[in-house]
N, C-alpha and C positions, 0 to 999 in steps of 0.2 A: 212513749214516755209522757206521763201526765204533766200538763202545763201548770205552773204555780199560780195562775190566775185564769179567769174565764173571759169570754168575749164581752159579757155585760159590763165588766169593770172597765175594759178598754173603751167601750162605747161611751161610757160616762166621761172618761178623760179626753175623748176625741169626738165631741158632739156633732161636729161638722163633717165627719167622715162617713161615707156610705157604709152601712154595716156589711155589705157584700165585700167591700174592699178589706175591711178588718178581718172578716172570716177567711178571705183568700190568703192574707198574710199569715194568720195563725195556723191554717191548715198546711201551708206549704213551706214555712220556714223550718230550717234544721232544728230538731228538738233541743240540741245542746245550747242553742242561742238563748232559750228562755231561762237557762240556769245561770247565765252571766249578767242579765240585765233586769232591773226593777220594772214594775208595771208602768211607772211613769216614763221611764226611758223608752220602753217598748212603744208606748203611745206616741212619744216624740218621733220615733223611727217610722211608725205607721203614717203619721202626718206628713213626714218628709216624702215617704214613698208615694203618697197620694198626689203629690205635686208633679210627679214625673210625667213627661209627655215624650212623644217620639222626636219632637224638635228640641226638647230640653231634657235629655235622659239621665241627668245626674244632678244631685243637690248636695251642698256642702254646708255643714254647721261647724263654726270655729268658736271654741270656748277657751279663752285664756285661763291659765292656772294662776295661783298666787305669785309664783315666780314669773316675771315678765318674759322669760325666754322659753316657757313651757306652754304647750297647748294641747287641748283634746280636740281632735278633728274627727267628725262623723261624716261619712260619705254614704249616701244611699243612692243606688243607681240600678238601672236595668243591668242584668248580668250577661256579660259577653266573654268569649274566650280571650285570654291574655289581659283582661281588665285589671286584675289585681297587680300584675307586674307594671302595667301602665301607670296606675295610681302611685305605686311605690317610686317609680322613676320620676314622676312629676314632683312629688313631695321632696325628694332628694334634690332635684334641680332647683327648687325654690329655697334650699338651705335648711331643710328640716332633717334632723337625725331621728329616725324612727326607733324608739326604745321598746315600745310594746304595741301590739295590735291584736285585735280579734276580728276575724273575717268569717261571715256566715252567708250562705246562699240558700235559695229555696231548694227544698228536697225535690228530687225528680218526680214528675208524674209522666204518664205515657206520652202526652203531647209535648210537654216542655223538654223531656229527655230526647225525643226525636229531633226537635229543633236544635238543641244544644249540640248533639253529635254532628248533625249536618253542617252546622256553623263551624265547628272545629275542623271539619274536613273540607271547608272552603266552598260549600254549595250554597246556593240561594234557595229559599223556600217561601211559599206563600204565607205571609204573616197576617194574622187577623188584626185589623186596625179600625176598631169602631171609633166613632166620634166621641163617645162618652166613656170615661174610665178605662183607657187602654191598659192600665196597670193590672186589671183583672186577668189579663191573658198573657203576661210576660213574666219571665223569671226576674227576681230582684236579688240584690246583694246588699248587705249592710257591713261596712268596714269602719271600725273604730280604732283610731291611732292615738297613742300617747307620744308626743314628739318634743324634741328640744331644738330650739333655733340655734344653728351653729354660730359661734363667735364671729363677729364682723358682718353678719347677715342682717339685712334690713327687711322688715316685714311691716309695711305701712298700708294705709287704706288702698292706695293705687295698686300696690303689688298684690294685695288680697283680691282685688277685683280681677286682676290679670290671671291669678291662679284659678279663680272660679270659672272664668271664660275658657281658659286653657283646658281645664279638667272636663268641662261640659263638651267642648269641641272634640276632645279625644274620644270620649265615650260615643259621641255622635258618629265619628268615623268608624269606630268598632261596629256600630250598628250597620254601617254601610259596607262592612267587610273590607275596609281599607287598612288592614293590619300593618302592612309594610310602611305606609305613610305615617301611621301612628308611631311605629318604632323609630323611624327616621327623625321625627320631630322630638320625641323624648330623648333619644340618644344625643342629638345635636344640642339640646338645651342642657342636658346633664353634663356632657363632656366639656362644654364651655365653662360651666360652673366649676367643675373639678380642676380645669386648667387655671382658672383665676385663683383658686385656693391653693394651688401647688401641692395637691394632696395625692395625685394619681400614682406617682412613682413609689411612695412609701406603702401603698396599698397592695403591691404586687406579691404574688407567690406566698400567700398565707395558706397553710394546710386546712382542709375542711374534712370533717367526718360526716358521713351520710349513712343512715340506717333505714332499712325498709321493714315494714311490719304489715302483714296482710291479715293478722288475726284480730287486730284492734277494732276494725270497722267491717261491717257486712258489705258495704258498697265500695269503699275506697281503699287504696294503699296509703298507709300512713308513713310519711317520710320525715324523719327527725334529722335536723341539721345542727351541727356543733362546729363553731369556728371562732376565729378572732374577728372582732368587729372592725369595720373599715368604712369609709364614706361610700354610701350607696350600696352597701353589702346586700341589703334585702332586695333591692331592684336587680342587682347583678345576678343574684341567684334565682329569683322568681322568673326573670326574663329568660335565663338560661333554661329553666325547666319548661317554660312555655314554648321556647324555640324547639324543644324536643317533642312538642305535641302534647304536653301534660295540661290537664284542666284542673283548676283549684276549686274545690267545693267548700273548703273550710281551712282556716289557718289560725294558729296561736303563735304570736311573736313575743319573745322576751329577750331583752338585752340591756346591758348596763353601760354601754360605751366601750367596753373592753372585750367581753365575750358575748356571743349570740347563741340563743337556744330557740330554734324555730321548729314548729311542727306543722306540716302541710298534709291535708287530705286530698289526694289526687287520683285521677284516672288517666289512662293513656288516650291516644287519639281515637281509639275505637270505643271509648267509654268503659273500658274494662280495667281490672286491677293489673298491676305490674308484677307478675309472678315468676317470670323466667329469670334465673340467676344471671344468665348472660346479658339479658336486657337490663337488669339492674346494674350490672357492672359497667356496661357501655354508657348507661345514663349517668352513673356516678362520674366516670371519666369526662364525658362531654360537658356535663353541667359544671364541674369544677373548672375545666379549662375555659369555658365560655365566661364563667364568673371572673376568672383571672384576666382574661382577654379584655373584658369590659373596662378594666382599669387601665388598659393600655390605649384606649381609644383617643386619648388626647394627642397621640401621634398620628392619627388618621386624618387625611384631608377631608374625608366624608365618613363620619362614624357609622351612619346607618348602613352604608355599603360594606364597610369593613366587618361589622358584626354579622351581617347576612352572609357574606362570602366565607367568613371563618366557620360559621355553622355548616355550610355546605362542604367546606374543606374537611371538617371533622367527620361528616358523613362518609366521605371517600376513605379516610384513614380507618374509621371504625369498621368499614366493610372489609378492609384488608388486615384488620387486627393490629392496632398500635402496639409496638414493642415497648419495653421499659425504657430503652435508649431513646426512642422517638418521643415518648412522653416526657422524658427528662429534657430533651431539646426544646420541647414546646413550653415547658415551665420556666425556662430561663427568661429573666427580665428583658434582655436585649432581643431575644428571639420573638417574644410577643410584641414588643414595640415595633419591630421591623415588619412583622406580619401585618400589623395594623396599618403601617405605611403603605404596604403593597395592596392589601385587600381593600383599603379605603381610597384607592386611586381611581378606579373606574370599573363599570360593569364590563366594558370591552376587554380590559386587561384580564379580568377573571375568566370570562367566557372563552377567549381565544388563546390564553397562555397559561394562567395559574391553574385553572381547573384541569387542563390537559397535562400539565407538567407537575402535578402535585408530588410525584415521587422524587423529582429533582429539586423541589423547592426547599425542603428543610436543610439539606446540606449547604445550599447557597446562603440561606438566612443565617445559619450558624457561623459561616465564615465571612459574613458581609464586611466586617471591620478590617479584614485583611486586604491589602492593596491587590487589585486585580492584576494577575499576570497576563498581560496582553499577549494573545496568541499570535505568533508570527505567521506569515503565509506558509512557510515551510512546515511548521507544526500542524497547522490546519489541514494542509494537503495530505500529510502523513496520516493524520487521524481519520480523514475522510476515506483514504485508500484502505485503511484497516477496516473501517466500518463496511465498506463495499465488499472487501475480501474477494473471493473467487466466485461469488454468486453470478450466475450467467442469465438468470431470468430478468427480462427487461422491466417488468412491472415491479419486481422486488427491488431492483436497483434504483428505480425511480422513487419508490417508497423510502428506501434508506437515505437517498440523497436529500429528500425533502425533510425527513425526520432529523437528519443531521443539521440542516439549515435552521429548522425551527428550534432545536435545542440550543444551538449556538446563539441564535437571536435572543432566546429567552435568557441565557446566561449573561449576555452583554447588556440587555435591557435591565435585568434585575440589579446588576452591579451599578449601572448608571443611576437607577432610582435610589438605591440604598446608600451608595457612596457619594452621590452627587458629583460624579466625575465630570471633568470639563468637556465642553462641546467638542473641541478638537480631538481629544482622546477618544470620546464616544464615536465620533465620525470616523476616525481612523480604524477603529475596531470593526464597525459596520461595513466600511468600504473594503477592508481586507477580506472579510467573510464573503461579501458579494463577489469579489473577483475570483475567489476559490470556487464558489458555487457555479458561476458562469463558465469558468474554464472546464469544470468537470461535466457540466450539462452539455457543453459543446462536444466533448469527447464521446459522451454517451449517444448524442444525436448522430454524430458521424458514424458510429458503429452500426446504428440501426439503419440509416439510409444506405450505407455502403453495401449492406447485404443484398439489396435489390438493384442498386444503381452504382456502377463503378465511378469513383471520384475522377473528375477531370485532372489532367496533368499537363505539364509544360512539354515543349518539343523534345526535351531530353528525359522525359518520363518522370520527372519529379512532380509531386502533388502541387496543384496551384495553391497559392497562399490565400488564407481567409482570416479576416480580423474582425473582432467586435470592439466597437468604440463606445464609451460612455459619454453621456451629455448630462446637463443639469447637475444635481447634487452628487451623483456618482462620479461624473467627470471631474468635478471640483474636489473630490474626496471630502465631501461635506454632508454625507448622509446623516439623517436624523431619524427620530421616531416616526414610523409610518411613511418614510420616504419611498417613492416609487423608483424604479430602475429604468432610466431612459437610455435606449440603445439605438445604434445604427450598425448595419452589417455591410462589410465591404470585402470583395474578393478581387484577386489579381487576375489578369487575363493572359492568354497565351501569346496573342499577337494583336496589339491594340488596333491595327489597321484592318484586321480580318476577324470581326466579331463572330463568335460561335454561339448560336442560340442555345445549344445544349448545355453549355456551361451555366448560363443563367437559370435554366430549369432545375439543374442539380442543386444550386444554392438556394433557390426558392424552397425546394423540398427540405433541404437541410435546416433552414430557418423555421419552417413550419414545425418540423420535428423538435427542434430546440425549444420552441415556445411551449411545447407540451410537457417539457421536463421540469419546469419550475412552477410549482403549485402554490397558490396563495389562498388563505382562509378568508381574508378580508380585503376589500378594496383599498389599495394604497400601501399595504404591508408587503414589501418586496415584490410588488406587481411590476411586471415588465411593460414598459411603455415605449412603443416604436412609432409614435405619431410625428416625431421630429425628423423622420427620414426624408429624403428628397421627394417632393411632390406630396408629402403628408400621407393621409390615409388612402389617397388615390394611387400612390406610387407602389412600386414593387417592394417586397420585403427586404430585398438585398440589392446592392448596386455594385457594379465593377468600379475599380479605382478610376478608370477613365470617365465613367459616368459621373462620379463624384466631382472630378475636376471640371467637367463640362457644366455641371449644375452650379457649383460654387465658383464663380468667376465673374469678372467684370462683364456686364452685359448678359450674364447667365440668368437662369430662372429663379434663383434663390431670392426670397424677399428680404427686406431690410432686417426684420427681426431674426431671420435665419442666420444672417451674418453675425449678429450679436450673440445668438445662442451658440454659435460655433466656438466662441471663446472657451466654453466648458469642455470641448471635445478632448478626449484622452483615450488612448488605447488601453483596454482592460483585459482582453483575452484573445487567444488565437495566435496567429503568426506575428511575432514581435517586429520583424523587419518591415513588413507591410504596415503595421501599426505606426511605426516611427515615420514612415514616408507620408502617411496620412496626416500625422501631427505636423510635420514640416510644411506640407502643402496648406494645411489649415492656417498656420501662422502667416504664410505668404498672402493668403486671401484676406483674412480678417484684418491683419495689420499692414495692408498695402496703403499706398498714398491716395487711393481712390477717395473721392469726396464722401464724407459721412453726413447725411442729411439730418441734422439734429432736430429740425422742426418737425420732420416726419416721425422721428422717434418720440418726441414729446407729445405729438398728437395721439400716438398709440397709448402712451402712458395716461393721457387724459381719458381716453376711451375706457381703459381699465377701471378707472375710478368711477366713471359714469355708469358702466354696465355691470361691474362686479361687486360694487360696494352698496349694500342695502341703505336706504334712506335712514338718516339719524343713527347709524350704527358705525362701529369701528371694525374694519377688517384688518387683522394684524399684518396681513401680507400686502393688500392692495390699497388701503387707505393712504392718504397723504402722510408721509412720515413712516409708513410701514416698511416691512422688510425689502420690498421691491425698490424703494427709494435708495436704500443702502446699496443693494446689488447693482442697480442701474447707474448709480453715481460711479461706482468702480468700473463698470463695463463701458459706459460712455467715454470716460477718460482713457481707458485702455485702448479703445479703438482710435480715439483722437491723437494719442501720443505714442502708441505702441510701435509705430513704424521706425522711429529713431531711438527708441528706448527698449531694448530687448528684455530688461528685468520686469517690464509690465506684462509680459506675455505668459501669464499663469492662469490656470482655470480656477484657482482657489481665491475666494473673495478676501479673506483676511490677508493672505499673502499679497494680493493686488493692492490693498489699502496700504500695507507697509511699504510696498515698492513706490506707490504714488507719493508717500511722504518722503521716502529716501531721495526721490528725484525732484522733490520740492514742487510737485504739481499740487499737492494738498499740503496745507500747513500742519504742523504737529497737532495743534488744537483740533482741526477738522478731522484728521485721521483718527485721533484718539476717540473723539465723540462717535464717529461712524463705526469703529471697531467695537466699542463698548455697547452701542445700541444694537449692532448686528447680533452680538452674543445674547443680549437681553431679549430681543425679539425672537430669536431662534428658540430660546428657553420657553417663552410664552407659547410659541407655536407647538413645540413638543408637548407642553402641558395640555393644550387643547386637543391635540391628536391622540394622546394617550387616553383621554376621556371618551372621545367620539369614535375612535377606532378607524379613522381614515384621514386622508390628507386634504380633503376638499373644504370642509366647513371650518373656516378660521375666523368667523365673526365672533367678536367678544360677547359674553353673556350680558344681559341687561344690568345696568348699574344697580348695585345694592341687592341683587337677587342672591338666592342661595347658591346658584351655579357660580356666580362671581366669587362668593365667599369661599367655596370649595376650590375653585381655580387658584385663588390667592394663597390658600393654605398649601395647595399642591406645589406652589412655586416658592414656598418657604416663608410666607408672611404669617407666622404663627403667633399672633398677638393674643393677649388675654381676652379682649373683646373682639370677636371675630369680624364684625362689621368694620371696625377701625383698621384691621389688617387689610381688608378688601379695599377700603378707601385709599389707604397708603399705596397699594399696588396700582389702583386706577390713576392716582395722581402721578406716580412715577412713570407709568406708561404714557400718559398724556404729555408729560414734560419731555420725555425722550423722543416721542414721535414729532413733537413740535420742533425740537432743535434739529432733528435729522432732516425734516422737510425744509427747514430754513436754510440749511447748507445746500440741499438739492436746488432750491429756488435761487439761491445766490449764485451757484455755479452755472446754472443753465437758464436762469431768468425767464421762466414761464409766467409772464406778467398776469395772465388771467387767473393764476392760482393764488395770487397774494391775497391774504385776508380770509381764505377759506378755512373753516374750523374743521377739526377732526371729528367732532361730534356736536350735534345741535343740543344745546342745554335745554332741559325740560323745565 
């Protein structure tokens, strides 16, 4: 197509620009570009393009219109995949309503086309980077926007400078192929703005018409979009198309604040037209759903994670062909909001649960608002028996058992996240499931071992009793997200005065087989921990009841902390009569009148702080005022007073604190603080574990960091200004830990702890 002016005229208007740069611009820019702009405007664009460098790959010209709320924004930049969507997102995040836009890029030549395609596919390539005039060798894009500043939005000199820096940095990151980092930043900024303007909910579920035309352009598929305008509509849609791998070579945007009429010239991830009717249909469904989902991101703790996971979720569903009913479920306002909450929680939650359980996810999301019918142990046992059926294959039964465990864990966790069920209710559901799985795993292990080794029996030929006891959170019926399963195994003997080594060998084999039946995908998630058994990791896997009594006794081998840990012991599976005997003996030992060396216990507590808490950090469990201070307060007092006060002999922390108040060992004020702070700290710990995917790392993120902001949002601090919500959370955590540690210090008077801060102020 003949250009309406020649290079000579442009050179006169741009005397300081190298003629080679002008020629490069004229030869490679899309021909339609020259039909839209005057020679003087083209010269302006050429001048802007000539200022681009690899360190500063974007330039912005802002021209106010007569109306103070209207602007013409011209952006000239090196051209990268997803750049147009990024620019649209940033402009929306700064309060601009895009009414019109013209977007043009360089036409492909063999070199630049190869680079573009390889960039789109995520590969790095050798880029020619001469010291002089790097613009001669890189594709460029010219984007011209007519925008209105939204009412109530401020755009002063400082914000203008921030926009310039933000825009340039995003394009720089695109050059470095850090696309996910770019999307995370833009989504975070945009979603915070939408939340402040309270516009997200009204923007949901607006129908969109999408038309494909492959005859209009020789190189591109032309996509026409018609729909109702809404805040950030253009970003939501262009980002949705980019997330499906589409590259924009040209765009014409037209809107009046009510309706939008957009035309995009696009190619797929392989640089080709979109010609398949099935591909067009899938793209239409996915783009429309991602567009709608974008407006639900105000509900997501981390919007970047939510959008990325939702796109992968759609990949799975499109592979299995979404039905009309499923699409209907996804387009419900509540469903999208709750998917945003789930998908924006953590990468771990997606990888280990949501991605694997996508078939079960939509029904749970659809019924999230209904009170969860807590499954009784009887109901769970029946359901598990039905699932196992008459299948006799050992490996198949193991697979069925663990699939049942994972599906029930998923159901319990999802209802807890969506409904924000109380910790006691959540813990009760997890504990009941654990007991059912442990009991069935024991039955299965016995079946396998008994095929080769006959089970030992009593003198009258009855099977010897075998019991599994829980410790820690399982023993206390206090399981939380990512809690491990702490166990000890005990068997009865035929004649205590005549030990039979063969009995011990049988039960060692049984426990070894039992441990193979419970599979875990991630450290800490339902992982069986047997390190608290007698003699620890050096001891046998299982012990006779007589060995237990010998180990846990006055003058026995049990350490001080093991007596304290035994407070949590509770029979959870196997022979119930033996389990009750173990529990009674435990009470006799733990709550005996034997001296309780408090100074030794406090020394161990100080070592925890010194060795397990990083410098200048807050460990939610081990720092002064952390969860351990609440648990140890209850446990120290239980041991000190439990001999004469049977109500104190409970493995559950909240019940212990209530009993300590009822017996007036703790004041009502002290007990209330400790119970409230226990629940608060457990909620924070669950929030950290659900992000990190294991039970170990409970160090709080750095103050003011994005991770701290996302943690605060995950815990319900959904303020308009996200940093303010994070600061509110930090302040509350500090106050609670301070008052909890003050009670601990008052009760047990570790003088050397007084005045210690929970975090060094920077």
